[in-house]
C-alpha angles and dihedrals in degrees: 000000000000125000122211103215093172097091091047094048093050092047086051093051089048091054092048092048091052092049091049093048091050092048092050091048091049091051091048091050091047090053092049094051089043089056092049096055104031123079127184132199123188122187125186130192134212092261096064093261121136138188124197128189126183120189126193119188114215104232129167090253093051094046093049090050091046090049094047090048092054090046091053091049096049097032092234124186116237090260093049088051095052090047091054094043092052093048091044092054097038089050091053094043088230091154091071105027142050103240129209124181112212129194120193133186121189118196109175133024115015113271117228108197106165128155084036096182087069091056093062142062137167123211111205103191105309098338126090121224133187125218123280092202144343142183104284090218088079087073090066122090110268131225114153124357136342137165138186147132127283121192137206131184118281096185135044109259097223102038101028088225121140113266087215108064103142142014105305143134132266116205123191112201120195119198116245089230093070089089132019088222088067091060089212093312112150116232115214130191120187130191124183106216139177117228094259095051095082103025090102089233096144115167129268132039093307089076093052095049090050093049092050087052092051092045091050089051090048092049089050089055093043090051092049089051092047092053091049091050092046088051088050091047093049089052092050094048088050090053093049091051085051095047090046091049090051091049092051092047090052093045093052099053 
């Protein structure tokens, strides 16, 4: 009995071509998004030294493109993708912070960047914010390449409301003292964002799980503040009773 394998082979080739096209399309999309949210500055001095800094803002669009790129490469199921996304975002604490990935290269005199938190500032609209956290390796002297994450607050510390609530600009300012090549020249990276760009509200169940985590932490903080206020109120009520009792005592003499 003869078997005609031609249709099977053609079908297999068609599947492989489809997978290849999807992979190429995914890679192209990732590169497009990467170019949108990554900015690079390269400064050279007269002595042949150079300092390069690339900053990538972790927006919802960038995170989604990154996750889809990883899913394509690893052939994940949708549930595997959601688990990876949740652990990725939770590990980076992106539900509480605005995150920026920076890559630096120092070619020239050694860069001494400590304390690194004093080298950075984020302007959100017209308000300046300091880092909430950063990769501690940035405090070490730099020759060559280094990369890591830096973080800025996503919510108002007092109200818990998002700092990004409309179309506005984010401006990362890097102190010129970060590298001798800069000769005290500041580096500035500006992104125009919509409120939803940096909320971390990526699609899928991972976003819901992260929001529940954040709200539980917020609730814990609110309950602690409530207990403290109730304690203060109790002390005030007791003092009021003591004052009233003293007034009555004096009036009845």
